[in-house]
Each structure stands twice: as C-alpha cells, then as structure tokens.
C-alpha positions in Angstrom: -29.7 -31.7 8.5 -31.2 -28.8 10.9 -33.7 -29.7 13.3 -36.6 -27.3 14.7 -38.9 -28.5 16.9 -42.1 -26.8 17.9 -44.8 -27.5 19.7 -48.0 -26.2 17.8 -47.8 -25.4 14.4 -51.2 -25.4 11.7 -49.2 -27.2 8.9 -45.2 -27.9 8.9 -45.5 -27.7 5.2 -46.2 -24.0 5.4 -43.6 -23.5 8.4 -41.3 -24.2 6.1 -42.2 -22.7 2.8 -42.1 -19.7 4.5 -39.0 -21.0 6.3 -36.8 -21.0 2.5 -37.8 -17.8 1.5 -35.1 -16.4 4.4 -33.1 -19.6 4.0 -29.8 -19.6 2.8 -28.1 -22.4 3.3 -28.1 -25.9 1.0 -29.0 -27.8 4.0 -32.0 -30.1 4.5 -34.2 -28.9 7.3 -36.7 -31.1 9.2 -39.8 -29.3 11.1 -40.6 -31.8 13.3 -44.1 -30.8 15.5 -46.6 -32.8 18.4 -49.6 -30.8 17.8 -50.5 -30.0 13.9 -53.5 -28.0 13.9 -54.7 -27.9 10.2 -52.6 -30.5 8.6 -53.3 -31.2 4.9 -53.5 -34.3 2.6 -54.0 -34.7 -1.1 -56.3 -32.1 -3.1 -56.9 -30.0 0.2 -58.0 -32.6 2.2 -57.8 -32.0 6.2 -55.1 -34.4 7.8 -56.7 -35.2 11.1 -54.1 -36.2 13.8 -54.1 -35.9 18.0 -52.2 -34.5 19.7 -49.2 -35.6 20.7 -50.0 -39.3 19.7 -49.2 -39.5 16.0 -46.0 -37.8 14.2 -46.2 -34.9 11.9 -43.0 -33.5 10.0 -41.8 -31.8 6.9 -39.0 -31.6 5.4 -36.7 -29.1 3.7 -34.5 -29.9 0.4 -33.2 -27.2 -0.4 -31.3 -27.8 -3.7 -32.5 -30.3 -5.4 -32.1 -28.7 -9.2 -34.0 -31.2 -10.5 -36.0 -31.0 -14.1 -40.0 -30.7 -13.2 -40.7 -33.4 -15.8 -39.2 -35.5 -13.3 -41.0 -34.7 -10.2 -42.0 -37.9 -9.5 -38.9 -39.5 -8.9 -39.5 -37.5 -5.2 -43.2 -39.4 -4.7 -41.5 -42.2 -5.2 -38.5 -42.0 -3.0 -40.8 -40.6 -0.2 -43.0 -43.6 -0.6 -40.9 -46.0 -0.7 -38.6 -44.4 2.3 -41.5 -44.2 4.6 -42.3 -47.7 3.7 -39.0 -49.1 3.9 -38.8 -48.0 7.6 -42.9 -48.7 8.8 -42.5 -52.5 7.8 -39.6 -52.4 9.5 -41.2 -51.4 12.8 -44.6 -53.7 12.5 -45.6 -57.5 10.6 -48.0 -56.6 8.3 -49.5 -56.4 4.2 -47.9 -53.4 3.7 -48.4 -51.4 0.7 -47.7 -48.0 -1.1 -51.4 -46.4 -2.4 -51.1 -44.4 -5.6 -49.6 -41.7 -5.6 -48.0 -42.1 -1.5 -49.8 -43.3 0.6 -48.9 -45.8 3.0 -51.3 -48.6 3.8 -51.0 -51.8 6.0 -53.4 -54.7 6.3 -55.6 -52.1 3.8 -55.6 -49.2 6.4 -54.0 -46.1 6.1 -50.5 -45.9 8.1 -49.3 -42.7 6.8 -49.5 -40.4 3.8 -47.2 -38.0 2.2 -47.9 -34.2 0.9 -45.3 -33.4 -1.6 -45.0 -29.5 -2.5 -42.1 -28.3 -5.3 -40.1 -25.0 -4.7 -40.1 -24.3 -8.4 -38.3 -22.3 -10.9 -39.1 -22.4 -14.6 -38.2 -25.8 -15.6 -36.5 -27.0 -12.4 -37.5 -28.0 -9.2 -35.1 -25.9 -6.7 -36.5 -27.8 -3.8 -39.2 -29.6 -2.1 -41.2 -29.8 1.2 -42.0 -32.9 2.0 -45.0 -33.6 4.6 -45.3 -36.9 6.2 -47.9 -37.6 8.8 -48.4 -41.1 10.7 -50.6 -42.8 12.4 -48.8 -44.1 15.6 -50.1 -44.5 19.4 -53.8 -43.1 18.2 -56.7 -45.3 18.9 -59.7 -43.7 18.0 -60.6 -42.7 14.6 -64.1 -41.9 14.7 -65.6 -41.5 11.2 -62.5 -43.1 9.8 -62.8 -46.3 8.6 -60.3 -46.7 6.6 -57.4 -45.1 9.0 -55.4 -46.9 11.3 -52.5 -46.8 13.9 -48.9 -48.7 14.9 -50.0 -49.1 18.5 -53.5 -50.5 16.9 -51.9 -53.1 14.6 -48.7 -53.6 16.9 -50.7 -53.5 20.5 -47.9 -51.4 21.6 -47.0 -48.5 22.2 -44.1 -46.3 20.0 -41.8 -43.7 21.1 -42.4 -41.1 19.0 -39.2 -39.7 18.9 -37.3 -42.8 18.1 -39.2 -43.5 15.1 -39.2 -39.8 13.9 -35.4 -40.0 14.2 -35.6 -43.2 11.8 -38.5 -41.9 8.9 -36.5 -38.6 8.8 -33.3 -39.6 8.4 -34.7 -42.7 5.7 -36.0 -39.8 3.8 -33.4 -37.3 3.8 -30.8 -40.2 2.6 -33.5 -41.2 -0.1 -33.4 -37.6 -1.3 -29.8 -37.8 -1.4 -29.2 -40.3 -3.0 -32.0 -42.1 -4.7 -33.5 -39.3 -6.8 -30.2 -39.3 -9.1 -31.3 -43.0 -9.7 -32.8 -43.8 -13.5 -36.9 -43.2 -13.3 -37.3 -46.8 -14.9 -35.3 -47.8 -12.1 -37.4 -46.3 -9.2 -40.8 -47.3 -10.7 -39.9 -50.8 -10.5 -38.8 -50.8 -6.8 -42.4 -48.3 -6.4 -44.5 -51.2 -8.2 -43.2 -53.9 -6.2 -45.4 -52.4 -3.3 -48.0 -50.9 -5.5 -51.7 -51.2 -4.1 -53.9 -53.5 -5.6 -51.4 -54.0 -8.9 -52.8 -56.1 -11.1 -55.9 -56.6 -9.6 -59.6 -55.6 -10.4 -60.6 -52.6 -8.6 -63.1 -50.1 -8.0 -63.0 -46.1 -9.0 -65.1 -43.3 -8.8 -65.1 -40.1 -10.9 -65.3 -36.8 -9.8 -68.9 -36.8 -11.4 -69.9 -39.5 -9.0 -69.5 -42.1 -11.5 -67.9 -45.5 -10.3 -66.0 -48.2 -12.7 -63.8 -51.1 -12.4 -60.6 -51.7 -13.9 -57.2 -53.2 -13.2 -54.2 -51.2 -12.4 -51.3 -52.0 -14.7 -48.6 -49.2 -13.5 -47.9 -45.5 -13.1 -46.2 -43.6 -15.5 -42.7 -42.1 -15.3 -44.9 -39.0 -14.9 -47.1 -40.0 -12.3 -50.3 -40.9 -13.7 -52.1 -44.2 -13.0 -52.5 -46.7 -15.9 -55.8 -48.7 -15.4 -57.1 -51.6 -17.8 -61.1 -50.3 -17.6 -64.3 -52.6 -18.6 -64.3 -51.8 -22.2 -60.8 -52.9 -22.8 -59.3 -49.6 -23.1 -55.9 -48.6 -20.8 -56.4 -44.9 -19.9 -53.9 -42.6 -17.6 -55.4 -40.7 -14.8 -54.3 -37.7 -12.9 -55.4 -37.7 -9.3 -57.9 -35.3 -9.8 -59.5 -37.7 -12.3 -60.2 -40.4 -10.6 -60.0 -42.0 -6.8 -59.0 -45.3 -6.0 -61.8 -47.2 -3.4 -61.3 -49.8 -1.1 
C-alpha cells in the first residue's frame, strides 16, 4: 500500500479522485491528513473535525472491477472493517448505523464516505473516506457525536490507530469483496443499529413515522416494517433514522 501524508487538504477523497486520473498502478493508495478543512459526509453533509485531534484518511482501491449491482458490498466491507478495529480499542456497545456510520453507546464515532469510479456497468475502483473522532472532547451543537477519548478517558496515538484501521480496511477490500452478498449481509446485520427494534424515521418533507428495521437488501435499501403493517424499502435520500 502506497501511503501519502499531507498536512492540510480540503478533502482526502477529493485528493485521491484527482490522483486517480494519473495513477497507472494497481497498488492501493492511502492519503492521510491531520487537518482536513472541508470533510464531507453522506449527502454532502459537512464532517466537522478539530485539527490534529482526529483521523481523516481515504483509501483508493484502483482495480476492483466489481459489477455495479454489487456496489453495497463495498459499504458493508468498509463498515465491518472499521467497526471491528474500534470495538477492540474501546469497550462499548458498538453498532453500524445504516448505511455505514459507526456508533458507540448510541453516539457517532466514525463516518465513511464511498465514492466509486464507474465505467459502464463496472466499478473500476473506489475511494473510501474514513473520519474517526479520536481525541476531540468538545462537540459544539453535535449532541449525537462522541470520541474514543471521551469513551475511554485517555488519549490515543493517532498514527498507531490509523495504521490498524487502514490495514484492516485494505485487507477487507482485497479479501471480503469476494464473499457472497448473503454472507456479507449476515455479518453486517449482526451489528446493525436498531435492527428488530421500534425506531423513529423522518421523511424529506418533515413527516415522521415509526417502524421496525427488518434488514438491508442486497442493493443497500433499508427494509422497514411501518405502522401500517407494510414493509417498505428506502434509499438514503428517502428516509432519515432518528436516534
């Protein structure tokens, strides 16, 4: 794995997408930054992070050649990989919130942003961005966020933790993507936040409802049993899980 460390960049994902245009090798590339100024989350949300307190890195897998119909496998593998490392670092109730946020004791610790490089019906490569709240202790106006430091009452070495996370993520992408979707979903569902529980949801127009999360489809759609006894499937733009 080729490693690039930069002091400051607007976005490690953007850095790698631009880098990919001239990259002619099959080796994965990791870009790491301690001061990401314009980090992004799902649906364009801003990922807020204090400089030199947290982790922000992106992994380029340049030669996946994965059928586009299997795109959610990338999300599952990434979430399972990051989840597996963090739960070893701190004792807590660790969960994966659909599609790939990582929670501990109902607080968001890590987020993953995946941007695929597509040619026709094939995902040629993928840029997987990871943000982890590590040593930050102040989350102004973010009551649902926390950090490893707040959970465990100690500071963590950023370089050591990043190496563990990046290696696990790369290994997962190289090995687990070959597993069947059913097997990956079985692993993913084991840690799925609110699965089998009554949860609150909000639609884009502000309407709220409650339902029970049944599972996530092979395409990555959230299947929810609603109050009217109907099971519906939602993509990320169609519903927000409140917690």
